[in-house]
C-alpha positions as a Markdown table, in Angstrom:
| # | Residue | x | y | z |
|---|---|---|---|---|
| 1 | Met | 86.7 | -0.7 | -18.3 |
| 2 | Ile | 87.9 | -0.3 | -14.7 |
| 3 | Thr | 89.0 | 3.3 | -13.9 |
| 4 | Ala | 92.1 | 4.3 | -11.9 |
| 5 | Thr | 89.9 | 5.4 | -9.0 |
| 6 | Gln | 88.1 | 2.0 | -9.0 |
| 7 | Met | 91.5 | 0.3 | -9.1 |
| 8 | Lys | 92.7 | 2.2 | -6.0 |
| 9 | Leu | 89.5 | 1.4 | -4.1 |
| 10 | Ala | 89.8 | -2.3 | -5.0 |
| 11 | Glu | 93.3 | -2.5 | -3.7 |
| 12 | Lys | 92.5 | -1.1 | -0.3 |
| 13 | His | 92.1 | -4.7 | 0.7 |
| 14 | Phe | 93.6 | -8.0 | -0.3 |
| 15 | Ala | 91.5 | -10.8 | -1.8 |
| 16 | Thr | 90.0 | -12.9 | 1.0 |
| 17 | Thr | 89.9 | -16.7 | 0.9 |
| 18 | Asn | 86.2 | -16.5 | 0.0 |
| 19 | Glu | 86.9 | -14.3 | -3.0 |
| 20 | Leu | 89.7 | -16.6 | -4.0 |
| 21 | Trp | 87.5 | -19.7 | -3.7 |
| 22 | Ser | 84.9 | -17.9 | -5.9 |
| 23 | Ala | 87.5 | -17.2 | -8.6 |
| 24 | Val | 88.6 | -20.8 | -8.4 |
| 25 | Glu | 85.0 | -22.0 | -8.9 |
| 26 | Lys | 84.5 | -19.7 | -11.9 |
| 27 | Phe | 87.7 | -20.9 | -13.5 |
| 28 | Cys | 86.8 | -24.6 | -12.9 |
| 29 | Val | 83.5 | -24.1 | -14.7 |
| 30 | Trp | 85.3 | -22.9 | -17.8 |
| 31 | Leu | 88.0 | -25.5 | -17.4 |
| 32 | Asp | 85.4 | -28.3 | -17.3 |
| 33 | Gln | 83.9 | -27.0 | -20.5 |
| 34 | Ser | 87.3 | -26.8 | -22.2 |
| 35 | Glu | 88.0 | -30.5 | -21.6 |
| 36 | Gly | 91.7 | -29.6 | -21.1 |
| 37 | Leu | 92.2 | -28.6 | -24.8 |
| 38 | Ser | 93.3 | -25.3 | -26.0 |
| 39 | Tyr | 95.3 | -23.4 | -28.6 |
| 40 | Asp | 98.7 | -22.1 | -27.8 |
| 41 | Pro | 100.5 | -18.7 | -28.4 |
| 42 | Tyr | 103.1 | -20.5 | -30.4 |
| 43 | Asp | 101.1 | -23.0 | -32.3 |
| 44 | Val | 100.8 | -21.0 | -35.5 |
| 45 | Phe | 104.6 | -20.5 | -35.4 |
| 46 | Gly | 104.8 | -24.3 | -35.3 |
| 47 | Thr | 103.3 | -24.6 | -38.7 |
| 48 | Arg | 105.4 | -24.9 | -41.8 |
| 49 | Tyr | 105.0 | -21.2 | -42.6 |
| 50 | Gly | 105.5 | -20.2 | -39.0 |
| 51 | Arg | 108.8 | -22.1 | -38.7 |
| 52 | Trp | 110.1 | -20.6 | -42.0 |
| 53 | Ala | 109.1 | -17.1 | -41.0 |
| 54 | Arg | 110.8 | -17.4 | -37.6 |
| 55 | Arg | 113.9 | -18.9 | -39.1 |
| 56 | Leu | 114.3 | -15.9 | -41.4 |
| 57 | Tyr | 113.7 | -13.6 | -38.5 |
| 58 | Tyr | 116.3 | -15.2 | -36.3 |
| 59 | Arg | 118.8 | -15.1 | -39.2 |
| 60 | Lys | 118.2 | -11.4 | -39.5 |
| 61 | His | 117.1 | -11.9 | -43.1 |
| 62 | Pro | 115.5 | -8.8 | -44.7 |
| 63 | Leu | 112.3 | -10.7 | -45.1 |
| 64 | Gly | 112.2 | -11.9 | -41.5 |
| 65 | Val | 110.1 | -9.0 | -40.2 |
| 66 | Ile | 107.8 | -9.1 | -43.2 |
| 67 | Thr | 107.1 | -12.8 | -42.9 |
| 68 | Thr | 106.5 | -12.8 | -39.1 |
| 69 | Ala | 104.3 | -9.6 | -39.2 |
| 70 | Pro | 101.1 | -11.4 | -40.4 |
| 71 | Val | 101.2 | -13.8 | -37.5 |
| 72 | Ile | 101.9 | -11.1 | -35.0 |
| 73 | Leu | 99.1 | -9.0 | -36.5 |
| 74 | Met | 96.7 | -11.9 | -36.3 |
| 75 | Glu | 97.6 | -12.4 | -32.6 |
| 76 | Val | 96.9 | -8.8 | -31.7 |
| 77 | Val | 93.8 | -8.1 | -33.9 |
| 78 | Cys | 92.0 | -11.5 | -34.2 |
| 79 | Pro | 93.8 | -14.4 | -32.4 |
| 80 | Gly | 90.8 | -16.6 | -32.9 |
| 81 | Leu | 91.7 | -16.9 | -36.6 |
| 82 | Arg | 94.2 | -19.6 | -35.6 |
| 83 | Ala | 91.3 | -22.0 | -35.6 |
| 84 | Leu | 91.6 | -22.0 | -39.4 |
| 85 | Leu | 95.2 | -23.0 | -39.2 |
| 86 | Val | 95.8 | -25.3 | -36.2 |
| 87 | Asn | 93.8 | -27.6 | -33.8 |
| 88 | Lys | 93.5 | -27.4 | -30.1 |
| 89 | Asp | 95.8 | -29.8 | -28.1 |
| 90 | Arg | 96.8 | -31.0 | -24.7 |
| 91 | Phe | 100.0 | -29.6 | -23.1 |
| 92 | Pro | 101.9 | -31.6 | -20.5 |
| 93 | Thr | 103.1 | -28.4 | -18.7 |
| 94 | Ala | 99.5 | -27.2 | -18.4 |
| 95 | Asp | 98.2 | -30.5 | -17.2 |
| 96 | Ala | 100.9 | -30.7 | -14.6 |
| 97 | Gln | 100.3 | -27.3 | -13.3 |
| 98 | Leu | 96.5 | -27.9 | -13.2 |
| 99 | Ser | 97.2 | -31.1 | -11.3 |
| 100 | Leu | 99.3 | -29.2 | -8.8 |
| 101 | Ala | 96.6 | -26.6 | -8.4 |
| 102 | Phe | 94.0 | -29.3 | -7.7 |
| 103 | Leu | 96.3 | -30.7 | -5.0 |
| 104 | Asn | 96.5 | -27.2 | -3.5 |
| 105 | Leu | 92.7 | -27.2 | -3.4 |
| 106 | Tyr | 92.6 | -30.6 | -1.8 |
| 107 | Glu | 95.1 | -29.5 | 0.9 |
| 108 | Ala | 93.2 | -26.2 | 1.4 |
| 109 | Cys | 90.0 | -28.1 | 2.1 |
| 110 | Gln | 91.9 | -30.0 | 4.8 |
| 111 | Glu | 92.7 | -26.7 | 6.6 |
| 112 | Gln | 89.0 | -26.0 | 7.2 |
| 113 | Pro | 86.4 | -27.5 | 9.6 |
| 114 | Asn | 84.8 | -30.5 | 8.0 |
| 115 | Gly | 86.7 | -29.8 | 4.8 |
| 116 | Asn | 84.4 | -27.0 | 3.8 |
| 117 | Met | 85.5 | -24.5 | 1.1 |
| 118 | Ser | 84.6 | -21.3 | 3.0 |
| 119 | Gly | 81.0 | -21.7 | 2.0 |
| 120 | His | 81.7 | -22.8 | -1.5 |
| 121 | Ala | 81.5 | -26.6 | -1.0 |
| 122 | Ser | 79.2 | -28.6 | -3.3 |
| 123 | Glu | 78.8 | -32.3 | -4.1 |
| 124 | Asp | 80.9 | -32.1 | -7.2 |
| 125 | Arg | 83.6 | -29.9 | -5.5 |
| 126 | Ser | 84.2 | -32.0 | -2.4 |
| 127 | Pro | 87.7 | -32.3 | -1.1 |
| 128 | Leu | 88.1 | -35.7 | -2.6 |
| 129 | Ser | 87.0 | -34.4 | -6.0 |
| 130 | Trp | 90.1 | -32.2 | -6.2 |
| 131 | Leu | 92.3 | -35.2 | -5.5 |
| 132 | Ile | 90.5 | -37.3 | -8.1 |
| 133 | Lys | 91.1 | -34.5 | -10.7 |
| 134 | Ala | 94.8 | -34.3 | -9.8 |
| 135 | Lys | 95.1 | -38.1 | -10.2 |
| 136 | Asp | 93.3 | -38.1 | -13.5 |
| 137 | Leu | 95.6 | -35.5 | -14.9 |
| 138 | Ala | 98.6 | -37.5 | -13.6 |
| 139 | Asn | 97.4 | -40.5 | -15.5 |
| 140 | Asp | 97.0 | -38.3 | -18.6 |
| 141 | Leu | 100.6 | -37.2 | -18.2 |
| 142 | Leu | 101.8 | -40.7 | -18.4 |
| 143 | Lys | 100.1 | -41.1 | -21.7 |
| 144 | Gln | 101.8 | -37.9 | -23.0 |
| 145 | Ser | 105.3 | -39.0 | -21.9 |
| 146 | Val | 107.9 | -39.2 | -24.7 |
| 147 | Pro | 109.2 | -42.8 | -25.2 |
| 148 | Gly | 112.8 | -43.8 | -25.8 |
| 149 | Tyr | 114.6 | -42.1 | -22.9 |
| 150 | Ser | 115.8 | -43.2 | -19.5 |
| 151 | Gly | 112.6 | -42.3 | -17.8 |
| 152 | Phe | 109.3 | -40.5 | -18.1 |
| 153 | Cys | 109.8 | -37.1 | -19.8 |
| 154 | Trp | 107.8 | -34.4 | -21.6 |
| 155 | Gly | 108.0 | -31.7 | -24.2 |
| 156 | Tyr | 105.8 | -29.6 | -26.6 |
| 157 | Pro | 103.2 | -31.1 | -29.0 |
| 158 | Phe | 104.4 | -28.7 | -31.7 |
| 159 | Asp | 107.7 | -27.9 | -33.5 |
| 160 | Trp | 109.5 | -24.9 | -31.9 |
| 161 | Gln | 111.8 | -22.8 | -34.0 |
| 162 | His | 114.1 | -20.8 | -31.7 |
| 163 | Val | 117.2 | -18.7 | -32.1 |
| 164 | Asn | 119.5 | -21.7 | -32.1 |
| 165 | Gly | 117.6 | -24.1 | -34.3 |
| 166 | Leu | 114.5 | -26.3 | -34.4 |
| 167 | Met | 113.2 | -28.3 | -31.5 |
| 168 | Leu | 111.0 | -30.9 | -33.0 |
| 169 | Lys | 107.6 | -31.8 | -31.6 |
| 170 | Gly | 107.9 | -34.3 | -28.8 |
| 171 | Thr | 111.4 | -33.4 | -27.8 |
| 172 | Pro | 111.6 | -33.7 | -24.0 |
| 173 | His | 113.0 | -30.8 | -22.1 |
| 174 | Ile | 113.9 | -29.6 | -18.7 |
| 175 | Thr | 111.4 | -26.8 | -18.3 |
| 176 | Ala | 108.3 | -29.0 | -18.8 |
| 177 | Thr | 109.5 | -32.2 | -17.1 |
| 178 | Pro | 110.0 | -30.8 | -13.5 |
| 179 | Tyr | 106.4 | -29.8 | -13.1 |
| 180 | Cys | 105.4 | -33.4 | -13.9 |
| 181 | Tyr | 108.0 | -34.6 | -11.3 |
| 182 | Glu | 106.4 | -32.3 | -8.7 |
| 183 | Val | 102.9 | -33.8 | -9.5 |
| 184 | Phe | 104.1 | -37.4 | -8.7 |
| 185 | Thr | 106.2 | -36.5 | -5.7 |
| 186 | Arg | 103.3 | -34.5 | -4.2 |
| 187 | Leu | 100.8 | -37.2 | -4.9 |
| 188 | Phe | 103.0 | -39.6 | -3.0 |
| 189 | Asp | 103.5 | -37.2 | -0.2 |
| 190 | Leu | 99.7 | -36.7 | 0.2 |
| 191 | Thr | 98.5 | -40.3 | -0.5 |
| 192 | Gly | 101.4 | -42.6 | 0.4 |
| 193 | Glu | 100.7 | -44.5 | -2.8 |
| 194 | Lys | 104.1 | -45.9 | -3.8 |
| 195 | His | 103.6 | -46.1 | -7.5 |
| 196 | Tyr | 103.7 | -42.3 | -7.6 |
| 197 | Leu | 107.1 | -42.4 | -6.0 |
| 198 | Glu | 108.2 | -45.0 | -8.6 |
| 199 | Met | 107.1 | -42.6 | -11.4 |
| 200 | Ala | 109.0 | -39.8 | -9.8 |
| 201 | His | 112.1 | -41.9 | -9.6 |
| 202 | Ser | 111.8 | -42.7 | -13.3 |
| 203 | Ile | 111.5 | -39.0 | -14.1 |
| 204 | Ala | 114.7 | -38.3 | -12.1 |
| 205 | Gly | 116.4 | -41.0 | -14.2 |
| 206 | Phe | 115.7 | -39.0 | -17.3 |
| 207 | Val | 116.8 | -35.7 | -15.7 |
| 208 | Phe | 120.1 | -37.3 | -14.5 |
| 209 | Asp | 121.0 | -39.5 | -17.4 |
| 210 | Asp | 119.7 | -37.9 | -20.6 |
| 211 | Leu | 120.5 | -34.2 | -20.1 |
| 212 | Lys | 124.1 | -33.1 | -20.9 |
| 213 | Asp | 126.5 | -31.2 | -18.7 |
| 214 | Thr | 128.8 | -28.6 | -20.1 |
| 215 | Pro | 131.7 | -27.6 | -17.7 |
| 216 | Thr | 131.7 | -23.8 | -17.1 |
| 217 | Gly | 134.0 | -23.2 | -14.2 |
| 218 | Asn | 135.2 | -24.3 | -10.9 |
| 219 | Asn | 133.1 | -27.4 | -10.0 |
| 220 | Ala | 130.3 | -25.9 | -12.2 |
| 221 | Ala | 128.4 | -27.2 | -15.2 |
| 222 | Ala | 125.5 | -26.0 | -17.2 |
| 223 | Ser | 122.6 | -28.4 | -17.9 |
| 224 | Ser | 121.4 | -28.8 | -21.5 |
| 225 | Tyr | 117.8 | -27.8 | -22.3 |
| 226 | Thr | 117.1 | -31.1 | -24.1 |
| 227 | Pro | 119.1 | -34.3 | -24.6 |
| 228 | His | 120.2 | -33.0 | -28.0 |
| 229 | Asp | 121.9 | -29.7 | -27.2 |
| 230 | His | 124.8 | -28.1 | -25.2 |
| 231 | Ser | 123.1 | -24.8 | -24.3 |
| 232 | Lys | 123.8 | -22.8 | -21.2 |
| 233 | Val | 120.3 | -21.6 | -20.3 |
| 234 | Ile | 120.4 | -20.6 | -16.7 |
| 235 | Asn | 116.8 | -21.5 | -15.7 |
| 236 | Ala | 117.3 | -24.9 | -17.3 |
| 237 | Ser | 120.1 | -25.6 | -14.8 |
| 238 | Ala | 117.9 | -24.3 | -12.0 |
| 239 | Tyr | 115.0 | -26.7 | -12.9 |
| 240 | Arg | 117.4 | -29.6 | -13.2 |
| 241 | Ala | 119.2 | -28.8 | -9.9 |
| 242 | Phe | 115.9 | -28.7 | -8.1 |
| 243 | Val | 114.8 | -32.1 | -9.3 |
| 244 | Leu | 118.1 | -33.7 | -8.6 |
| 245 | Phe | 118.5 | -32.3 | -5.1 |
| 246 | Asp | 115.0 | -33.4 | -4.3 |
| 247 | Ala | 115.5 | -36.8 | -5.8 |
| 248 | Ala | 118.9 | -37.2 | -4.1 |
| 249 | Gln | 117.2 | -36.8 | -0.7 |
| 250 | Arg | 114.1 | -39.0 | -1.6 |
| 251 | Phe | 116.0 | -41.9 | -3.2 |
| 252 | Gln | 119.4 | -41.6 | -1.3 |
| 253 | Glu | 121.2 | -41.1 | -4.6 |
| 254 | Glu | 124.4 | -39.2 | -4.0 |
| 255 | Thr | 125.3 | -39.2 | -7.7 |
| 256 | Tyr | 122.2 | -37.1 | -8.2 |
| 257 | Arg | 123.4 | -34.6 | -5.6 |
| 258 | Ala | 126.9 | -34.4 | -7.2 |
| 259 | Lys | 125.4 | -33.3 | -10.6 |
| 260 | Ala | 122.9 | -31.0 | -8.9 |
| 261 | Gln | 125.7 | -29.3 | -7.0 |
| 262 | Lys | 127.6 | -28.5 | -10.3 |
| 263 | Asn | 124.4 | -27.1 | -11.9 |
| 264 | Leu | 123.9 | -25.0 | -8.7 |
| 265 | Gln | 127.4 | -23.6 | -8.9 |
| 266 | Phe | 126.8 | -22.7 | -12.5 |
| 267 | Ile | 123.8 | -20.6 | -11.4 |
| 268 | Leu | 125.6 | -18.9 | -8.5 |
| 269 | Gln | 128.7 | -18.2 | -10.6 |
| 270 | Thr | 126.6 | -16.6 | -13.4 |
| 271 | Gln | 124.7 | -14.2 | -11.1 |
| 272 | Arg | 125.8 | -10.7 | -12.1 |
| 273 | Pro | 127.0 | -8.1 | -9.5 |
| 274 | Asp | 123.6 | -6.4 | -9.6 |
| 275 | Gly | 121.8 | -9.6 | -8.7 |
| 276 | Ser | 120.5 | -10.4 | -12.1 |
| 277 | Trp | 120.9 | -13.4 | -14.4 |
| 278 | Leu | 120.9 | -13.4 | -18.2 |
| 279 | Tyr | 118.6 | -15.9 | -19.9 |
| 280 | Ala | 121.7 | -17.8 | -21.2 |
| 281 | Ile | 125.5 | -17.3 | -21.3 |
| 282 | Asp | 127.8 | -17.5 | -24.3 |
| 283 | Ser | 124.9 | -16.8 | -26.6 |
| 284 | Pro | 124.6 | -13.1 | -27.6 |
| 285 | Pro | 121.0 | -13.4 | -29.0 |
| 286 | Glu | 119.9 | -14.8 | -25.6 |
| 287 | Ala | 121.8 | -12.2 | -23.4 |
| 288 | Phe | 118.6 | -10.6 | -22.1 |
| 289 | Ile | 116.9 | -10.4 | -18.7 |
| 290 | Asp | 113.2 | -11.1 | -18.6 |
| 291 | His | 110.5 | -11.5 | -16.0 |
| 292 | Phe | 109.3 | -15.0 | -15.8 |
| 293 | His | 112.7 | -16.7 | -16.5 |
| 294 | Thr | 114.1 | -14.7 | -13.6 |
| 295 | Cys | 111.2 | -16.0 | -11.5 |
| 296 | Phe | 112.1 | -19.6 | -12.6 |
| 297 | Val | 115.6 | -19.2 | -11.4 |
| 298 | Leu | 114.6 | -17.6 | -8.1 |
| 299 | Lys | 111.8 | -20.1 | -7.3 |
| 300 | Asn | 114.0 | -23.1 | -8.0 |
| 301 | Leu | 116.9 | -21.7 | -5.9 |
| 302 | His | 114.4 | -21.2 | -3.1 |
| 303 | Lys | 113.2 | -24.8 | -3.4 |
| 304 | Ile | 116.8 | -26.1 | -3.6 |
| 305 | Asn | 117.6 | -24.2 | -0.4 |
| 306 | Cys | 114.7 | -25.9 | 1.4 |
| 307 | His | 117.0 | -28.9 | 1.2 |
| 308 | Leu | 120.4 | -27.3 | 1.6 |
| 309 | Gln | 119.8 | -24.4 | 4.0 |
| 310 | Ser | 122.8 | -22.6 | 2.5 |
| 311 | Asp | 123.6 | -19.0 | 3.4 |
| 312 | Glu | 125.2 | -18.6 | 0.0 |
| 313 | Val | 122.0 | -19.7 | -1.9 |
| 314 | Lys | 119.9 | -17.5 | 0.4 |
| 315 | Arg | 122.0 | -14.5 | -0.4 |
| 316 | Ala | 121.7 | -15.2 | -4.1 |
| 317 | Val | 117.9 | -15.3 | -3.8 |
| 318 | Gln | 117.8 | -12.1 | -1.7 |
| 319 | Asn | 120.1 | -10.2 | -4.1 |
| 320 | Gly | 118.3 | -11.6 | -7.1 |
| 321 | Tyr | 114.9 | -10.6 | -5.7 |
| 322 | Glu | 116.2 | -7.1 | -5.0 |
| 323 | Tyr | 117.2 | -6.7 | -8.6 |
| 324 | Tyr | 114.0 | -8.3 | -9.8 |
| 325 | Arg | 111.8 | -6.0 | -7.8 |
| 326 | Lys | 113.7 | -2.9 | -9.0 |
| 327 | Ala | 114.1 | -3.7 | -12.6 |
| 328 | Leu | 111.2 | -5.9 | -13.6 |
| 329 | Phe | 108.2 | -3.9 | -12.4 |
| 330 | Asp | 106.7 | -0.5 | -13.5 |
| 331 | Gly | 105.7 | 2.3 | -11.2 |
| 332 | Glu | 102.3 | 0.7 | -10.6 |
| 333 | Asp | 103.8 | -2.6 | -9.6 |
| 334 | Asn | 102.8 | -4.3 | -12.9 |
| 335 | Pro | 105.4 | -6.8 | -14.1 |
| 336 | Lys | 107.6 | -5.7 | -17.0 |
| 337 | Thr | 108.6 | -8.4 | -19.5 |
| 338 | Tyr | 112.2 | -7.2 | -19.9 |
| 339 | Ala | 114.6 | -5.2 | -17.7 |
| 340 | Val | 115.9 | -3.7 | -21.0 |
| 341 | Ala | 113.6 | -4.5 | -24.0 |
| 342 | Pro | 115.7 | -6.0 | -26.8 |
| 343 | Arg | 113.2 | -4.8 | -29.3 |
| 344 | Val | 110.0 | -2.7 | -29.6 |
| 345 | Glu | 107.5 | -4.0 | -27.1 |
| 346 | Ile | 103.9 | -4.1 | -28.1 |
| 347 | Val | 102.7 | -5.9 | -24.9 |
| 348 | Arg | 101.9 | -3.8 | -21.9 |
| 349 | Leu | 101.0 | -6.6 | -19.5 |
| 350 | Glu | 101.8 | -10.3 | -20.0 |
| 351 | Met | 99.7 | -12.3 | -17.6 |
| 352 | Tyr | 102.3 | -15.2 | -17.5 |
| 353 | Asn | 104.5 | -12.7 | -15.7 |
| 354 | Val | 101.8 | -11.9 | -13.3 |
| 355 | Ala | 101.3 | -15.6 | -12.5 |
| 356 | Glu | 105.0 | -16.2 | -11.9 |
| 357 | Ala | 105.3 | -13.1 | -9.7 |
| 358 | Ile | 102.4 | -14.3 | -7.5 |
| 359 | Thr | 103.9 | -17.8 | -7.1 |
| 360 | Leu | 107.3 | -16.4 | -6.4 |
| 361 | Gly | 106.1 | -14.0 | -3.7 |
| 362 | Ile | 104.2 | -16.9 | -2.0 |
| 363 | Leu | 107.3 | -19.1 | -2.0 |
| 364 | Leu | 109.4 | -16.3 | -0.5 |
| 365 | Arg | 106.9 | -15.2 | 2.1 |
| 366 | Asn | 108.9 | -16.3 | 5.1 |
| 367 | Asp | 112.2 | -14.8 | 3.9 |
| 368 | Ile | 110.9 | -11.6 | 2.1 |
| 369 | Pro | 107.6 | -10.5 | 3.6 |
| 370 | Glu | 107.3 | -7.7 | 1.0 |
| 371 | Ala | 107.3 | -10.3 | -1.7 |
| 372 | Phe | 104.2 | -11.9 | -0.2 |
| 373 | Ala | 102.4 | -8.5 | 0.1 |
| 374 | Leu | 103.1 | -7.9 | -3.6 |
| 375 | Ala | 101.8 | -11.4 | -4.5 |
| 376 | Lys | 98.5 | -10.7 | -2.6 |
| 377 | Arg | 98.2 | -7.3 | -4.4 |
| 378 | Leu | 98.7 | -8.9 | -7.8 |
| 379 | Ala | 96.3 | -11.7 | -7.1 |
| 380 | Thr | 93.7 | -9.2 | -6.0 |
| 381 | Arg | 94.1 | -7.3 | -9.3 |
| 382 | Leu | 94.0 | -10.6 | -11.1 |
| 383 | Ile | 90.6 | -11.8 | -9.8 |
| 384 | Thr | 89.0 | -8.4 | -9.7 |
| 385 | Gln | 90.1 | -6.9 | -13.0 |
| 386 | Tyr | 91.3 | -9.7 | -15.3 |
| 387 | Gln | 89.0 | -12.7 | -14.8 |
| 388 | Leu | 86.4 | -12.7 | -17.6 |
| 389 | Pro | 82.7 | -13.7 | -17.2 |
| 390 | Ser | 83.4 | -17.1 | -18.8 |
| 391 | Gly | 85.8 | -17.9 | -15.9 |
| 392 | His | 89.2 | -17.8 | -17.5 |
| 393 | Trp | 91.6 | -14.8 | -17.4 |
| 394 | Val | 92.8 | -12.3 | -19.9 |
| 395 | Thr | 95.9 | -13.6 | -21.7 |
| 396 | Arg | 97.7 | -10.3 | -22.2 |
| 397 | Ile | 97.1 | -6.6 | -22.7 |
| 398 | Tyr | 98.7 | -4.8 | -25.6 |
| 399 | Arg | 99.7 | -1.2 | -25.7 |
| 400 | Gly | 96.7 | 0.9 | -26.3 |
| 401 | Gly | 94.6 | -1.3 | -24.0 |
| 402 | Ile | 93.8 | -4.1 | -26.5 |
| 403 | Arg | 92.9 | -7.2 | -24.6 |
| 404 | His | 93.9 | -10.6 | -25.8 |
| 405 | Thr | 91.1 | -12.9 | -24.5 |
| 406 | Val | 91.7 | -16.2 | -26.3 |
| 407 | Pro | 92.5 | -18.6 | -23.5 |
| 408 | Phe | 95.8 | -20.6 | -23.8 |
| 409 | Leu | 96.1 | -23.3 | -21.1 |
| 410 | Arg | 99.9 | -23.5 | -21.4 |
| 411 | Trp | 100.3 | -19.7 | -21.4 |
| 412 | Pro | 99.1 | -18.4 | -19.0 |
| 413 | Gln | 95.8 | -20.0 | -17.8 |
| 414 | Ser | 97.3 | -23.0 | -15.9 |
| 415 | Gln | 100.0 | -20.8 | -14.3 |
| 416 | Leu | 97.4 | -18.2 | -13.2 |
| 417 | Phe | 95.2 | -21.0 | -11.7 |
| 418 | Leu | 98.2 | -22.5 | -9.9 |
| 419 | Ala | 99.2 | -19.0 | -8.6 |
| 420 | Val | 95.7 | -18.4 | -7.2 |
| 421 | Thr | 95.5 | -21.8 | -5.5 |
| 422 | Asn | 99.1 | -21.3 | -4.1 |
| 423 | Leu | 97.9 | -18.1 | -2.5 |
| 424 | Leu | 94.6 | -19.7 | -1.3 |
| 425 | Leu | 96.5 | -22.6 | 0.4 |
| 426 | Ala | 99.0 | -20.2 | 2.0 |
| 427 | Leu | 96.2 | -18.1 | 3.4 |
| 428 | Glu | 94.2 | -21.1 | 4.6 |
| 429 | Gln | 97.2 | -22.4 | 6.4 |
| 430 | Ser | 97.9 | -19.0 | 7.9 |
| 431 | Glu | 94.3 | -18.8 | 9.2 |
| 432 | Arg | 94.7 | -22.2 | 10.7 |
| 433 | Met | 97.7 | -21.1 | 12.6 |
| 434 | Ala | 96.0 | -17.9 | 13.7 |
| 435 | Asn | 92.9 | -19.9 | 14.9 |
| 436 | Tyr | 95.2 | -22.3 | 16.8 |
| 437 | Asn | 97.0 | -19.4 | 18.5 |
| 438 | Ser | 93.8 | -17.5 | 19.4 |
| 439 | Asn | 91.9 | -20.5 | 20.7 |
| 440 | Arg | 94.7 | -22.5 | 22.2 |
| 441 | Glu | 93.7 | -22.2 | 25.8 |
| 442 | Asp | 90.0 | -23.0 | 25.1 |
| 443 | Arg | 90.7 | -25.9 | 22.8 |
| 444 | Tyr | 93.6 | -27.4 | 24.8 |
| 445 | Pro | 93.3 | -27.1 | 28.6 |
| 446 | Ile | 96.5 | -27.9 | 30.3 |
| 447 | Gly | 97.0 | -31.6 | 30.5 |
| 448 | Ala | 94.5 | -32.4 | 27.8 |
| 449 | Pro | 95.6 | -34.5 | 24.7 |
| 450 | Cys | 96.1 | -32.6 | 21.5 |
| 451 | Ala | 93.3 | -32.8 | 18.9 |
| 452 | Thr | 94.1 | -34.6 | 15.7 |
| 453 | Ser | 91.9 | -32.7 | 13.2 |
| 454 | Pro | 93.7 | -30.6 | 10.7 |
| 455 | Val | 92.1 | -27.4 | 12.1 |
| 456 | Gly | 92.4 | -28.3 | 15.7 |
| 457 | Arg | 96.1 | -29.1 | 15.8 |
| 458 | Arg | 99.0 | -26.7 | 15.4 |
| 459 | Pro | 100.9 | -27.2 | 12.1 |
| 460 | Ser | 104.3 | -28.6 | 12.6 |
| 461 | Gln | 107.3 | -26.5 | 11.6 |
| 462 | Asn | 108.1 | -29.2 | 9.1 |
| 463 | Glu | 104.7 | -28.7 | 7.5 |
| 464 | Leu | 105.2 | -25.0 | 7.3 |
| 465 | Asn | 108.6 | -25.4 | 5.8 |
| 466 | Lys | 107.3 | -27.8 | 3.2 |
| 467 | Gln | 104.5 | -25.5 | 2.2 |
| 468 | Ser | 106.9 | -22.5 | 1.7 |
| 469 | Cys | 108.8 | -24.8 | -0.8 |
| 470 | Lys | 105.8 | -25.7 | -3.0 |
């Protein structure tokens, strides 16, 4: 157990790129052994008993607490018992985020002389190997796509009983599909292989055609979560608006932009005076403010504004981040799950929140420097205190210090890995810029042609802008 004194000493410096590469290598060893299969924090609740128990709980039935208690107790005391009830599975959201992380590593290698990984290069971890891993996962995603819709789309491989009903296994939804969209657009951006762009266009077709719009105000509409509901979940509209704004620019589809604009207005109009967003509107059971869903809204607004360059959107992000920083962290800068807990909380630190906080801080680094400093601080804690000898990270910590160490790829291992590689790439690019500036006169005498190697040339402003939007 790490003491408070050791924690303070560890945080006197931020994690270096060498330390981040070492954490990446440890995680990849575990990931290779897992073969991309894992359990999930909600798989037991997807069984017949679990669905029944949650349905009673959400209906406020007197037996609701009693029937859900055994599952919660199992999760705290012995989460490995789920092996008797469910099987491991693949999760599209996890595969997409792992693919994006491998693309980060591929790009990070391009930032270094000869593609070396700060001393961690090996034959099976060459720059090309990261790209191959990303492509393999992209191919796997196509096999997991749900058929019968206007384009490629993805959902959960289990039934999900939520407060408003049952989402059946294989129902595509807007919080999984955008990560897959980013995989294919980024593969195209990095390789120029047009079939990836065609796949992204297909995904945009699903996002545009199959999700419903519910008018909510002046030129505003909420996106549905799935093709089968009329919910008003704010982060769902944020994900959809991001995909449609990006697709409108890539494919010159003005109809995409028109729908995206209405979803964006819904988000802006539902921001509360203090800068916060509820999880959903017009749904009392979902009128809460939590950590990672707030991150989803903020990071998608930031990505949207990379296209729009809107002062209104920028103010919404700044006001939202100010509230987020004040209300969703404790006195030691650990993420809190809720601004105001809707029930008794037994989790002290949810690592999914940590992952999203790191990624958000990296995205906002050019606009809110303090966010980047927080991201580096959290990432340093992550790799020094919460990475286990096997290579994966702690899943969560309960009150009383009980550590949940069964690794779930969908929650939060893939998000943590993506967050670490997001930071690694940002730091590698920053070092490249610093090296360019410090060695400019030696490398490029006046009148000499510019070098073309990734390390030798100055990153263009367009490259820097694109990286801050990933």
